[in-house]
C-alpha positions in Angstrom: 72.1 97.9 55.6 72.0 96.3 59.0 71.0 92.9 57.4 73.9 93.0 55.0 76.3 93.8 57.8 75.0 90.9 59.9 75.3 88.5 57.0 78.9 89.6 56.4 79.7 89.1 60.1 78.3 85.6 59.9 80.2 84.7 56.7 83.4 86.0 58.3 82.9 83.8 61.4 82.1 80.8 59.2 85.2 81.5 57.1 87.3 81.3 60.3 85.6 78.0 61.2 85.7 75.9 58.0 84.5 72.8 59.8 81.2 74.5 60.5 79.3 76.1 63.5 75.8 75.4 65.0 73.2 78.1 65.5 74.0 78.4 69.2 77.8 78.8 68.5 77.1 81.6 66.0 74.7 83.3 68.4 77.4 83.3 71.2 80.3 84.4 69.0 78.3 87.3 67.5 76.1 88.1 70.5 72.9 87.6 68.5 69.7 85.9 69.7 69.2 82.4 68.4 66.2 83.2 66.2 68.1 86.0 64.4 71.1 83.8 63.9 68.9 81.0 62.5 67.2 83.4 60.1 70.4 84.7 58.7 72.0 81.3 58.4 69.0 79.9 56.6 69.1 82.9 54.2 72.7 82.1 53.3 71.8 78.5 52.6 68.9 79.5 50.4 71.1 81.9 48.4 73.7 79.2 47.9 76.4 81.0 50.0 76.4 78.4 52.7 75.7 74.7 53.2 74.1 72.9 56.1 74.2 69.3 57.3 72.7 67.7 60.4 74.9 66.5 63.2 72.7 64.6 65.6 69.9 66.9 66.5 72.0 70.0 65.7 72.4 71.7 62.3 76.0 72.5 61.3 76.5 75.5 58.9 79.6 76.2 56.8 80.5 78.3 53.8 79.5 76.8 50.4 82.3 75.6 48.1 80.1 75.3 45.0 80.8 77.1 41.8 77.8 78.8 40.1 76.6 77.3 36.9 77.3 80.5 34.9 80.9 80.4 36.1 81.2 76.7 35.0 79.9 77.5 31.6 82.4 80.3 31.2 85.2 77.9 32.0 84.5 76.0 28.7 86.4 77.1 25.7 83.6 75.9 23.4 80.7 78.2 22.7 77.7 77.2 24.7 74.0 78.3 24.4 71.2 77.0 26.6 67.5 77.2 25.5 64.3 76.3 27.5 61.5 74.2 26.0 59.9 77.2 24.4 63.2 78.1 22.7 63.8 81.2 24.9 67.5 81.8 25.5 68.3 81.2 29.1 72.2 81.3 29.2 75.2 81.8 27.0 78.8 81.6 28.1 81.5 84.3 27.6 83.1 82.5 24.7 79.7 82.5 22.9 79.1 86.2 23.6 82.6 87.2 22.5 82.5 85.3 19.2 79.0 86.6 18.1 79.7 90.0 19.6 76.5 90.2 21.6 75.8 90.9 25.2 73.9 88.6 27.6 71.2 91.3 28.0 70.6 91.3 24.2 70.0 87.5 24.3 68.6 86.3 27.6 64.8 86.0 27.6 64.4 86.2 23.8 63.1 83.4 21.6 65.9 82.1 19.4 64.0 82.7 16.1 63.5 86.4 17.1 67.0 87.0 18.3 70.1 88.3 16.5 71.3 84.7 16.3 68.4 83.6 14.0 70.4 84.0 10.7 72.8 81.3 11.9 70.1 78.6 12.4 68.5 76.8 9.5 65.2 74.9 9.6 67.2 71.7 10.0 68.8 73.2 13.2 65.4 74.1 14.6 64.3 70.5 13.9 67.4 69.3 15.8 66.3 71.5 18.8 62.9 69.8 18.8 64.5 66.4 18.7 66.8 67.3 21.6 63.7 68.4 23.6 62.4 64.9 22.9 65.6 63.4 24.3 67.6 62.8 21.0 70.9 64.6 20.4 72.2 65.7 16.9 75.5 66.9 15.5 76.0 69.3 12.5 79.1 70.9 10.9 78.6 74.5 9.9 80.6 77.2 8.2 80.3 80.8 9.4 81.6 83.6 7.2 82.9 86.3 9.5 84.2 89.8 8.9 87.7 88.8 9.9 87.9 85.1 8.9 85.8 82.1 8.1 85.3 79.6 10.9 84.0 76.0 11.1 82.1 74.7 14.0 80.6 71.4 15.1 77.2 72.1 16.6 76.0 69.6 19.2 72.4 69.7 20.3 72.2 68.0 23.7 69.1 67.3 25.8 69.2 69.0 29.3 66.9 69.2 32.3 66.7 72.3 34.5 66.8 71.8 38.3 63.1 72.4 38.5 62.5 69.5 36.0 61.9 71.6 32.9 63.3 70.3 29.6 66.0 72.3 27.9 68.6 72.1 25.1 72.3 72.8 25.3 73.9 73.9 21.9 77.7 73.5 22.0 79.7 75.1 19.2 83.1 73.3 19.0 85.6 75.2 16.9 87.0 72.7 14.2 88.5 75.3 11.9 92.0 74.1 12.2 90.9 70.5 11.7 89.0 71.5 8.6 91.9 73.5 7.2 94.3 70.7 7.9 91.9 68.2 6.4 91.8 70.1 3.2 95.5 70.5 3.1 96.1 66.8 3.8 93.6 65.6 1.2 95.2 67.9 -1.3 98.7 66.7 -0.5 97.6 63.1 -0.8 95.8 63.8 -4.1 98.8 65.7 -5.5 101.2 63.1 -4.4 99.2 60.3 -6.0 98.9 62.4 -9.2 102.6 62.9 -9.3 103.3 59.2 -8.8 101.0 58.4 -11.7 102.8 60.9 -13.9 106.1 59.5 -12.9 105.1 56.0 -14.0 103.8 57.3 -17.4 106.9 59.4 -17.9 109.3 56.5 -17.0 109.0 55.0 -20.5 109.6 58.4 -22.2 112.5 60.1 -20.5 114.9 59.5 -17.6 115.3 63.3 -17.3 111.6 63.8 -16.7 111.7 61.1 -14.1 114.4 62.9 -12.2 112.5 66.2 -12.3 109.4 64.5 -11.0 111.3 62.8 -8.2 112.8 66.1 -7.2 109.4 67.7 -7.1 108.1 64.8 -5.1 110.9 65.2 -2.5 110.0 68.9 -2.1 106.3 68.0 -1.7 107.1 65.4 0.9 109.2 67.9 2.9 106.3 70.3 2.9 103.8 67.6 3.8 106.0 66.5 6.7 106.3 70.1 7.9 102.5 70.4 8.1 102.1 66.8 9.3 104.3 67.3 12.4 103.2 70.8 13.4 99.4 70.4 13.5 98.0 70.4 17.1 96.0 67.2 16.7 97.4 63.7 16.5 97.4 62.3 13.0 97.5 58.5 12.3 97.8 56.9 8.9 96.7 53.2 8.8 96.9 50.6 6.1 93.6 48.9 5.2 93.8 45.1 4.9 92.1 42.9 2.3 89.1 42.4 4.6 88.5 46.2 5.0 89.8 46.3 8.6 92.4 48.9 9.7 95.9 47.5 9.9 99.2 48.8 11.4 100.2 52.4 11.5 101.9 53.6 8.3 102.8 57.0 9.8 102.1 59.1 12.9 102.9 62.8 13.5 104.8 64.3 16.5 101.6 65.3 18.3 100.4 61.7 18.3 103.7 60.6 19.8 103.4 63.1 22.6 99.8 62.3 23.3 100.5 58.6 23.6 104.0 58.9 25.2 105.6 56.6 22.5 108.3 57.2 20.0 107.4 57.1 16.4 109.2 53.8 15.9 107.4 52.2 18.8 104.0 53.3 17.4 104.8 52.0 13.9 105.1 48.5 15.4 101.5 48.7 16.7 98.1 48.4 15.1 95.1 50.7 15.0 93.2 49.0 17.8 96.2 48.5 20.2 95.9 52.0 21.7 92.1 52.2 22.2 90.1 51.1 25.2 87.0 48.9 24.8 84.8 52.0 25.4 83.4 53.8 22.3 80.6 56.3 21.9 79.0 53.9 19.4 79.3 50.2 18.8 82.5 49.4 16.9 80.7 47.4 14.2 78.5 50.5 13.5 81.6 52.7 13.2 83.3 50.2 10.8 80.2 50.0 8.7 79.8 53.7 8.3 83.5 54.1 7.4 83.3 51.3 4.7 80.1 52.7 3.2 80.7 56.5 3.3 84.5 56.7 3.6 84.2 58.9 6.8 83.2 58.5 10.4 83.5 60.4 13.7 83.4 58.8 17.2 84.7 59.2 20.7 86.8 56.7 22.6 89.7 56.7 25.1 93.4 56.2 24.2 95.7 54.3 26.5 99.0 56.1 27.0 102.3 54.3 27.6 102.0 54.8 31.3 98.6 53.1 31.3 96.5 56.3 31.8 93.5 56.9 29.6 92.8 60.1 27.7 89.4 60.9 26.1 89.7 61.6 22.4 87.5 62.3 19.4 88.6 60.5 16.2 87.7 61.8 12.7 88.5 59.1 10.1 88.6 59.6 6.3 89.5 57.0 3.6 92.1 58.3 1.1 94.8 57.0 -1.2 98.6 57.1 -0.7 101.1 55.7 -3.2 98.3 53.9 -5.0 97.1 52.2 -1.9 93.9 52.8 0.1 94.7 54.2 3.6 92.7 55.5 6.6 93.6 59.0 7.8 92.6 59.5 11.5 92.7 63.0 13.1 92.8 62.5 16.9 91.7 65.3 19.2 92.2 65.4 22.9 88.8 66.3 24.5 89.9 66.1 28.1 88.9 69.7 28.9 85.5 69.4 27.1 84.8 66.2 29.2 85.8 68.0 32.4 83.5 70.9 31.5 80.6 68.5 30.8 81.2 66.6 34.1 81.4 69.9 35.9 78.0 70.9 34.5 76.5 67.6 35.5 77.9 68.0 39.0 76.5 71.5 39.3 73.1 70.3 38.2 73.2 67.5 40.7 74.1 69.9 43.5 71.3 72.3 42.5 68.9 69.3 42.5 70.1 68.4 46.0 69.5 71.9 47.2 66.0 71.9 45.7 65.3 68.6 47.6 66.6 70.1 50.9 64.5 73.2 50.4 61.4 71.2 49.6 62.0 69.1 52.8 62.3 72.3 54.9 59.1 73.8 53.4 57.2 70.6 54.2 58.5 70.7 57.8 57.2 74.3 58.0 53.8 73.3 56.6 53.6 70.6 59.3 54.2 73.2 62.0 51.6 75.5 60.4 49.1 72.6 60.4 49.7 72.1 64.0 49.0 75.8 64.8 45.8 75.7 62.7 44.7 72.6 64.7 45.2 74.6 67.9 43.4 77.6 66.5 40.4 75.5 65.7 40.0 74.7 69.4 39.8 78.4 70.3 36.3 80.0 70.7 35.2 82.1 67.7 32.2 83.0 65.5 31.4 81.6 62.1 33.7 84.1 60.3 36.6 82.9 62.4 35.8 79.3 61.6 35.5 80.1 57.9 38.9 81.8 57.9 40.5 78.7 59.6 38.9 76.5 56.9 40.4 78.6 54.1 43.8 78.4 55.8 43.5 74.6 55.9 42.7 74.5 52.2 45.7 76.8 51.4 48.0 74.5 53.4 46.7 71.4 51.5 47.2 73.1 48.2 50.8 74.1 49.0 51.5 70.6 50.3 50.2 69.0 47.1 52.2 71.5 44.9 55.4 70.7 46.8 54.9 67.0 46.5 54.2 67.4 42.8 57.6 69.2 42.3 59.3 66.2 43.8 57.7 63.9 41.2 58.1 66.4 38.2 61.8 67.0 39.1 62.6 63.4 38.0 60.8 63.6 34.6 63.4 63.2 31.8 66.4 63.0 34.2 67.3 59.4 33.1 67.4 58.1 29.5 64.1 56.4 28.4 63.9 52.6 28.4 61.8 49.9 26.7 58.9 49.1 29.0 56.7 46.0 28.7 53.1 47.3 29.0 51.6 44.2 30.6 54.4 43.9 33.1 54.3 47.6 34.0 50.5 47.7 34.6 50.7 44.5 36.6 53.2 46.0 38.9 50.9 49.1 39.3 47.9 46.9 40.2 49.8 45.4 43.1 49.7 48.8 44.9 46.4 50.2 43.4 43.2 49.6 45.4 41.0 48.4 42.6 38.5 46.6 45.0 35.9 44.6 43.0 36.8 46.3 39.7 38.1 43.8 37.0 41.1 44.9 35.0 41.6 43.3 31.6 45.0 43.5 29.9 44.9 42.8 26.1 48.3 44.2 25.3 50.1 41.0 24.3 53.9 41.4 24.2 53.7 45.2 23.3 56.7 47.3 24.6 57.0 51.1 24.4 60.0 53.3 24.7 59.2 55.7 27.5 60.5 57.6 30.5 61.3 55.7 33.7 58.2 57.2 35.3 55.9 55.3 32.8 54.4 53.3 35.7 53.3 56.6 37.1 51.3 57.2 33.9 49.5 53.9 34.2 48.9 54.5 37.9 47.4 58.0 37.2 45.0 56.7 34.5 43.8 53.8 36.5 43.4 55.9 39.7 41.5 58.5 37.6 39.0 55.9 36.6 38.6 54.5 40.1 38.3 58.0 41.7 36.1 59.8 39.2 34.2 57.0 37.3 31.8 56.5 40.3 30.3 53.2 39.3 33.2 51.6 37.4 33.1 47.8 37.3 35.6 47.1 34.5 38.8 48.7 33.2 40.3 47.4 29.9 43.7 48.1 28.5 44.2 47.3 24.8 46.0 48.4 21.6 45.5 48.7 17.9 47.8 49.7 15.0 46.9 52.8 13.0 49.1 53.2 10.0 52.7 53.6 11.4 51.5 54.3 15.0 50.2 52.2 17.8 47.2 53.4 19.8 47.3 52.2 23.4 43.9 52.7 25.1 42.8 52.5 28.8 39.0 52.7 29.0 36.3 52.1 31.7 32.6 51.8 32.0 32.1 54.7 34.4 30.3 58.1 34.0 32.8 59.3 31.4 34.1 62.9 30.9 31.8 65.8 29.7 32.6 67.0 26.2 33.4 70.5 27.4 36.1 69.2 29.9 38.0 67.1 27.4 40.3 70.0 26.3 41.0 71.0 29.9 41.7 67.8 31.9 45.4 67.8 30.9 45.9 71.4 32.1 48.0 71.9 35.2 45.9 72.6 38.2 42.6 71.5 36.6 40.5 68.9 38.5 38.9 68.1 41.8 42.0 67.0 43.6 45.6 68.2 43.1 45.1 68.9 39.4 48.5 67.5 38.5 47.9 63.8 37.7 46.9 64.1 34.0 49.2 67.1 33.4 52.2 65.0 34.7 51.0 62.1 32.6 51.1 64.1 29.4 54.6 65.5 30.2 56.0 62.0 30.9 54.7 60.7 27.6 56.0 63.7 25.6 59.6 62.8 26.5 59.5 60.1 23.8 57.0 61.7 21.5 53.9 59.9 22.8 50.7 62.0 22.8 47.5 61.4 24.7 43.8 62.3 24.2 40.4 61.4 25.8 37.9 60.0 23.3 35.2 58.4 25.5 31.5 59.1 25.4 30.0 61.0 28.4 27.7 58.7 30.4 29.2 55.5 28.9 32.8 55.7 30.2 36.2 57.4 29.8 38.7 56.3 27.1 42.3 57.6 27.2 44.2 56.9 24.0 48.1 57.1 23.9 49.4 57.5 20.3 52.8 55.9 20.2 54.8 56.9 17.1 56.9 54.6 14.9 60.2 53.7 16.6 58.8 54.1 20.1 57.0 50.7 20.1 58.0 47.1 19.4 56.8 43.6 20.1 59.0 41.4 22.2 59.7 37.9 21.2 57.5 35.3 22.9 59.4 33.3 25.5 
């Protein structure tokens, strides 16, 4: 109770001094000794309730303004579910819990396939989760039949990375029920109207009376169509399609589209389909046009420029239809500003958590340095063999903690940035500049092979070469080569050292296994797995080690020779 009281007193004094206070200032204001003040202030920083920055040699503390990740998720109107790499449910926002009528306690910590949500996920969805863990997103439209009403959702499987570096998947359920309902109504109206026009043309030769009746029915249909057209919440654009298949001028727009773009209907009807979009699209414009021409439907994201010049992020769902005997494009435009803001907020929160992790790691390393200093002083004190043995054990523990902390700094960056194409020869050559290979010859027979891998791929090559130099004992030659095996490419790094015993081949990629830190080969496997590359050791003990990386189809290519 006393600790909680002191923490509240410190938070109160920090709240009155938003620009921050030093440890000495807090000590004086609350009549606490400096060590106690420092302990409580550091506790607030570790719990995320306060922030600290260095001002010269002093540390300045102030209350944190950060919003917890769970609160950020709850701000989103979309349903959000977060899974870890083993498909255990880690988080679900309030919108998700309310719709599926479950509590967070019922979900958190359960594997997805063993939870109450399993009936809503097909095999195809679980495959999409696996692809997201490998860095590739997917989108599905699903129909959920509820007790009260049927709903339609767009499921988006998005790759994520936890602050400690672990891979994760975010599943966003975007409610598209209204869009689906309107799409059905609109297609039916267009179909009905076309049918009525055809009937009118056929009946024109038979009876004028029938023509009048059809025209009256058509007028009523148009009035109903206009009523729906102008009251829907999304913007609707109808475009004419020119002879070359490209979208032409607006044929019609609804009131929502006019409000979104700040133009009158007459002003928009003087413009074309591409006059209001920025040059930024979620996919290349030629790919969007090709999909629309071949399937009659496409969905993409872009930004619309309003009359005042400001840009608004939108999702555009385009269908090809027919109106008055002509082929037209019907675009349903949805303002996704709030969704983008929520996504940006989540990214910012992850960045802040990553920064806090980095600061915490730095503080721990500083404390380890101090501990090493004390151990050095203890070694100089007189003592028996038992005392010396205890000191030696403490030194080993400090070294282990230090290597583990350094490993977290490297592992935190795995999968953070999108993968890139890496030229194997260029990457290994850059590694050899810093590696101490001595008299060992390194032969590169990789030609112009490129692989699609995480930005830390150079770390993989460094670990494998260093492993040969460190453990091969009498290594005189290291060779890097490749060969094609069916649809895969096998990239091999082999040496002529002592090799790896058969009983160790299954364990060398395990975290913590080995004579040094035990993280090198474990990290190597994790980096490669980002883009679906696997690794195995196939050398012969006594004749040398051979590490084979199996690169799947789509993750390798051969660059053009310059």
